C-alpha positions in Angstrom: 96.6 111.2 115.5 93.2 108.7 116.1 91.1 111.3 115.3 92.8 112.1 111.9 90.5 110.2 108.5 90.4 106.8 108.1 90.9 105.8 104.2 89.1 102.6 102.5 89.9 101.8 98.9 88.0 99.4 97.2 88.4 97.3 93.7 87.2 95.2 92.0 88.7 93.5 89.0 86.7 93.6 84.8 84.2 96.3 86.3 83.0 99.1 83.6 81.7 101.9 84.4 78.2 101.8 82.8 78.5 98.8 85.4 76.3 100.6 87.8 72.4 101.1 88.0 72.9 104.9 88.9 74.5 105.1 85.6 71.7 104.1 83.4 72.2 100.5 83.3 69.3 98.3 81.8 69.7 95.3 83.9 72.7 95.1 86.8 71.5 95.8 90.3 74.1 97.6 92.3 72.2 99.5 95.0 74.7 99.5 97.5 77.1 101.0 94.6 74.4 103.4 93.6 74.0 104.8 97.0 77.7 105.0 97.8 77.6 107.5 93.9 75.0 109.5 96.0 76.7 110.1 99.2 79.5 111.9 97.3 81.0 112.4 93.4 80.6 109.7 90.8 83.5 110.7 88.4 82.0 110.2 84.9 84.9 110.4 82.8 87.3 108.1 84.7 89.9 105.9 82.5 92.2 103.1 83.5 96.0 104.5 81.7 96.8 100.8 80.6 93.3 98.2 80.2 94.8 95.1 82.1 95.4 94.2 85.5 99.5 94.7 86.0 100.1 97.8 84.8 96.8 99.3 85.7 97.8 98.1 89.4 100.8 100.1 89.0 99.2 103.1 88.3 96.9 103.0 91.4 99.7 102.2 93.5 102.5 104.8 93.0 100.1 107.9 91.2 102.2 107.2 88.1 101.2 106.7 84.2 103.0 103.4 82.2 105.7 105.4 80.8 107.2 105.8 84.5 106.6 102.9 86.3 107.5 100.7 83.4 104.6 98.4 82.3 102.4 98.7 79.5 102.4 95.2 78.9 101.4 92.6 81.8 105.0 92.1 83.2 104.3 89.3 85.5 107.5 88.4 86.6 109.0 92.0 87.1 108.5 93.6 90.8 107.1 97.0 90.9 109.8 99.9 90.5 111.7 101.9 93.1 108.7 104.4 93.5 106.9 105.2 96.7 103.8 103.6 97.1 100.5 104.6 98.6 100.7 102.2 100.9 104.2 103.2 102.5 103.0 107.0 101.7 100.1 106.3 104.6 102.3 104.5 106.8 105.0 107.3 107.0 102.4 109.8 107.6 101.4 107.9 111.0 99.0 105.2 109.4 98.3 101.6 109.8 98.1 100.4 106.4 96.6 96.8 105.9 95.3 94.8 102.4 93.1 91.9 101.6 92.5 90.4 98.5 94.2 90.9 95.0 97.7 92.6 95.1 99.4 91.2 91.8 102.4 92.1 92.1 106.0 90.1 92.1 106.8 88.4 94.3 103.5 87.7 95.3 104.2 88.0 99.0 106.0 91.5 98.4 103.7 93.8 100.5 104.5 97.1 98.8 104.4 99.5 101.9 101.3 97.2 104.0 102.0 95.8 107.4 100.6 92.8 105.9 98.2 91.8 103.0 95.4 88.6 103.3 96.0 87.8 99.8 94.0 86.1 97.3 95.2 85.4 94.0 93.2 83.6 91.9 94.8 80.5 91.5 98.3 81.3 90.7 100.8 79.1 92.8 102.9 78.7 89.8 104.4 82.0 91.0 105.8 81.1 94.1 102.9 81.4 96.6 100.3 79.4 98.5 97.9 82.2 99.1 95.6 83.5 102.2 92.5 82.1 100.7 94.1 78.7 99.4 95.1 77.9 102.8 91.6 78.9 103.8 89.9 76.6 101.4 92.6 73.8 103.0 91.8 74.6 106.6 87.8 74.1 105.6 88.6 70.0 104.1 88.8 71.8 100.3 92.2 71.9 99.9 93.3 72.5 96.4 89.1 72.9 95.0 89.0 76.5 94.4 89.2 76.2 90.9 87.6 72.4 90.7 84.6 74.0 88.9 86.0 74.0 85.6 85.8 77.7 84.3 88.6 79.5 83.6 89.5 83.1 84.5 90.1 84.1 81.0 87.2 82.5 79.5 83.4 83.2 79.2 81.6 79.8 79.4 79.8 80.1 83.1 77.7 77.8 86.2 77.3 78.3 89.5 79.5 78.3 92.3 80.6 74.7 93.2 81.3 75.1 97.3 79.7 76.3 100.0 78.6 79.6 100.0 80.9 81.2 103.0 83.9 79.3 100.7 83.5 81.9 98.0 86.2 84.1 97.7 84.2 87.7 97.8 82.5 86.1 101.1 86.0 85.1 102.4 87.5 89.1 101.4 84.7 90.2 102.5 85.0 88.9 105.6 88.9 89.3 106.6 88.6 93.0 105.6 85.9 93.3 108.3 88.2 91.3 110.6 90.9 93.5 109.7 88.6 96.7 110.5 87.8 95.2 114.0 92.0 94.2 114.9 92.8 98.0 114.0 95.5 99.8 116.6 92.3 102.3 118.2 95.5 104.9 118.5 96.2 105.5 115.0 94.3 106.1 111.3 94.0 103.5 109.3 94.3 102.3 105.5 92.2 100.0 104.3 92.7 98.1 100.9 90.0 95.8 99.8 90.7 94.7 96.7 88.1 91.7 95.2 88.6 89.1 92.3 85.7 89.2 90.8 83.9 90.2 88.4 87.1 88.8 86.4 86.1 85.6 85.1 86.1 82.8 85.9 82.1 83.3 86.0 81.0 81.0 89.1 78.3 83.0 90.6 76.1 81.7 93.6 72.5 80.4 92.3 71.4 82.9 94.6 72.7 85.5 92.6 71.7 84.3 88.9 68.6 83.9 90.8 68.2 87.6 91.2 68.7 87.8 87.3 65.9 85.2 86.4 63.1 87.5 85.1 64.9 90.2 84.2 65.6 90.6 80.3 69.3 90.6 79.8 70.6 93.2 77.5 72.6 92.1 74.0 75.6 93.2 72.6 76.3 96.6 71.1 77.8 96.5 67.6 78.9 99.8 66.4 79.0 100.0 62.2 82.9 99.9 62.4 83.2 96.9 64.2 80.0 94.7 61.8 83.1 93.6 58.8 85.9 91.8 60.4 87.9 92.0 57.6 88.1 95.7 57.6 89.5 95.7 61.1 93.1 96.1 62.3 94.7 93.1 62.7 94.2 93.0 66.7 90.6 93.5 66.8 90.2 90.5 64.2 91.9 88.1 66.3 89.9 89.1 69.6 86.6 88.9 67.6 87.9 85.4 66.3 88.5 83.8 69.8 85.0 84.8 70.7 82.8 83.4 67.1 81.1 80.5 68.9 79.2 82.1 71.3 75.4 82.1 70.4 73.0 84.7 71.7 71.4 82.6 74.1 75.2 81.9 75.4 76.2 85.8 75.2 73.1 86.1 77.6 74.2 83.9 80.0 77.7 85.0 79.8 76.4 88.7 80.7 73.7 87.4 83.2 76.5 85.6 85.5 78.8 88.4 85.3 75.7 90.9 86.4 75.6 88.4 89.2 79.2 88.4 90.4 79.1 92.6 90.2 75.4 92.3 92.7 77.2 89.7 95.1 80.5 92.5 95.5 77.9 95.3 95.7 75.8 93.3 98.7 78.9 91.8 100.8 79.9 96.2 100.2 77.2 96.4 102.8 78.6 93.8 105.2 81.7 96.1 105.7 80.3 99.5 106.2 78.0 98.0 108.0 81.4 96.8 109.7 82.7 100.6 109.9 79.5 102.2 111.0 79.4 99.6 114.2 82.8 100.2 115.1 82.1 104.2 115.0 84.1 105.0 111.7 82.3 105.3 109.0 81.4 109.0 109.5 85.0 109.7 109.6 86.1 107.2 106.7 87.2 108.3 103.5 85.8 105.8 100.8 86.6 105.1 97.0 85.4 102.9 94.6 87.1 101.6 92.1 88.0 99.1 89.0 91.5 98.4 87.0 89.0 98.1 83.8 86.3 97.2 82.4 84.9 94.5 80.5 83.8 94.6 76.4 81.5 91.7 77.2 80.8 90.8 73.4 79.8 94.8 72.9 81.7 95.7 69.0 82.6 92.0 68.9 84.8 92.0 71.5 85.6 90.8 75.0 87.6 91.4 77.8 89.9 94.0 78.2 93.2 95.3 76.7 91.2 97.6 74.5 90.2 101.7 74.7 86.8 101.5 73.8 84.7 102.2 77.0 83.0 98.8 78.3 87.8 98.4 78.7 88.9 101.0 79.4 86.3 103.6 81.3 85.5 102.9 85.1 83.2 103.8 87.3 85.2 106.2 90.2 83.1 106.9 93.5 84.2 108.8 96.1 82.7 109.4 99.7 84.6 112.1 101.9 84.0 112.1 105.4 80.9 113.5 107.2 80.2 117.3 106.2 83.8 117.7 103.6 82.7 119.7 100.5 85.3 119.1 99.0 83.6 115.7 97.9 79.7 116.6 98.7 77.3 114.8 98.2 74.8 113.9 94.9 77.8 115.3 92.7 78.8 114.2 89.5 81.6 115.3 87.7 83.2 115.4 84.6 86.7 116.5 84.7 89.2 113.7 83.5 91.0 111.2 85.8 93.2 108.2 85.6 94.1 105.3 88.1 97.1 107.6 88.5 94.8 110.3 90.3 94.0 107.5 93.1 96.5 108.2 95.4 97.0 112.1 95.1 93.5 112.4 95.8 93.3 110.4 98.7 96.3 111.7 100.2 95.0 115.0 99.6 92.1 114.7 101.5 93.8 113.0 104.4 96.1 115.8 104.6 98.9 114.1 103.4 101.9 115.5 101.0 101.9 113.4 97.8 105.8 112.4 96.9 107.3 114.2 94.7 107.4 111.2 91.8 103.6 111.0 91.9 102.5 112.3 88.6 98.5 112.0 89.2 96.2 115.1 90.4 93.8 115.0 93.0 90.4 114.9 92.0 89.5 116.9 94.7 91.4 119.8 93.5 91.2 122.7 90.9 93.9 122.0 88.7 92.1 119.7 85.7 94.0 117.5 82.4 92.9 118.8 79.3 93.9 115.5 77.7 94.7 111.6 78.7 97.0 109.5 77.5 96.8 105.5 77.1 99.0 102.9 76.2 98.7 98.9 76.0 101.0 96.6 74.3 104.4 96.9 72.2 104.6 95.9 68.7 101.7 94.5 66.6 99.8 94.7 69.4 100.4 98.2 70.4 97.0 100.3 70.9 97.3 104.3 72.3 94.6 106.4 73.1 94.2 110.2 73.4 91.2 111.5 75.2 90.1 115.5 75.6 86.9 115.0 77.7 84.9 115.1 74.3 86.7 113.3 71.6 88.6 110.0 71.3 91.2 109.3 69.5 91.9 105.3 69.1 95.4 104.3 67.3 96.5 101.2 66.2 100.1 100.9 65.0 99.7 97.5 63.0 97.9 98.1 60.5 98.2 102.2 61.2 94.9 102.3 61.9 93.1 105.4 63.9 89.5 105.6 65.1 87.8 108.7 66.6 84.6 109.0 68.6 82.6 111.9 69.5 81.6 110.5 73.6 79.2 113.7 74.1 76.7 112.7 71.0 78.1 108.9 70.1 78.7 107.5 73.9 78.1 104.3 72.7 81.1 104.8 70.2 78.4 103.3 67.5 80.3 105.6 64.6 84.2 105.8 63.8 84.6 109.7 62.5 88.4 109.3 61.9 87.6 108.9 58.4 84.7 111.0 58.1 84.2 114.8 57.3 82.3 115.1 60.6 85.1 114.2 62.7 86.0 118.7 61.7 89.3 119.5 62.8 90.0 117.4 66.1 91.3 114.0 64.5 94.5 116.0 63.5 94.7 117.9 66.8 94.5 115.1 69.0 97.0 113.0 66.7 99.7 115.6 67.4 99.1 114.6 70.8 99.6 111.6 70.2 102.7 112.0 68.5 104.4 114.0 71.2 103.5 111.0 73.5 105.5 108.3 71.7 108.5 106.9 73.2 110.4 103.3 74.1 110.2 102.4 70.3 107.1 103.9 69.5 109.3 107.1 67.5 109.4 104.1 65.1 106.2 105.0 63.9 106.6 108.0 62.5 108.3 109.1 59.6 108.9 113.0 58.7 106.4 113.6 61.2 103.2 111.5 60.2 102.5 108.3 61.7 103.0 105.1 59.4 102.9 102.2 62.1 103.5 98.8 61.4 102.3 96.5 58.7 98.9 95.2 59.9 99.3 91.9 61.6 98.3 88.8 59.9 95.3 86.9 62.3 94.8 82.9 61.4 93.0 80.3 63.9 95.6 79.0 66.4 94.9 76.1 68.7 94.0 76.7 72.3 95.7 73.6 74.0 95.9 75.5 77.7 92.3 76.2 77.4 93.0 80.0 78.0 95.1 79.1 81.4 92.6 76.7 82.6 94.0 76.3 86.1 93.8 72.8 87.7 93.4 71.3 91.5 96.7 71.5 93.4 97.7 71.9 96.8 100.3 72.4 98.4 103.1 72.6 96.7 103.2 75.2 93.7 104.6 73.4 90.5 108.4 72.1 90.2 110.2 72.1 87.0 112.9 69.0 86.9 115.3 71.2 88.8 113.1 71.8 91.6 112.7 75.2 90.5 109.1 76.9 90.8 107.8 76.5 87.1 107.7 79.6 85.5 109.7 82.0 87.5 112.4 83.6 85.7 
């Protein structure tokens, strides 16, 4: 049993596939991840089926798309579906299973099959739990100070980290995982899940990592021809553009510099985890996979954050390293097959020699079977966005306004030109539209009339106040905020 491979699954939050030096990024520094890519296979056509945290993580942990696991809108108070999880499947096969970092499930202390979870939940005690990182800060004499820097989880203003370096959540998450590796049961193989909160805002990198980018030219966003006139866009996109319209070029560069600094910090901390595996004599018998729940537009096409199916939001890193000598993974490889987050579970189980539960719909990324197209979905009603990707062409559909977009990613990898209304699109749009229509469910069927897409009326976009500063955190500890009845605020 002890000779079976260990598995280390690493996720970040808001990390696009392009945010890697090995992917040709002009500025970002990711030496560790670049080497991991060379040590194994980098999947260049990896996508999140739903580019927002909770639905994506359900796909990761159940091996199923949103249609099966039941969330395509970010259901904060909904428990995990009654499906076998990745952790439980490993445990059923004799593995010990431990998670460190962000889990983003409800209730927050639901272990979803892990033996234990050392939790960092980005300052959400209103959901009913003080997490382990907050307990750590309190033990260090900084109770409730995790967000005292004043920056928000959903904004792009930035400043340096405000507490001593060892109190940073990235360092803490790394140290906790290294400890879990050292505390393993030596008679059983291990499945470790290492889940970093960043580079998800707040953008509060360590000053040392900002300094790494001080003399590097920071790229400005790319804006496609289709995105330059906001009045021609679907209301969903106009709303995003309006929300971030106050940024100057200097502020955009500052946000990008801070974001890249967060990425490099994680990259360097991963060296500590890998070094721990090496010194414990485990590295050559450990499968490693690095990925992210979604990316971040970071100003490209005048858009920010996630919830979009453009490359910067939906195309995610997928780096797979096998045990030493495993030719199924190899090294110095790239693979352009279409993969999604539902494929992580069957891939890791396959490499570990464990059968996937019948409920799993994803495909092993080292198997012979490859999908011909991938479906993505986010939102319902006026915010609904859908995607069909066939490996070269990507069709994006906005139900409100009945708007189609088509991009040829082979010729136009940065999505500068929308081919949906152009003769250059050839016969591809019709083929993808047919696939899209076949996937509609859960009320989406109402977008069809006589077999044709008619969608919904476009949504009106008006300036709105932002009284909560996009969900700004405060100073809290130890009691979650209660309503007048004594109930934790925000719970059902």
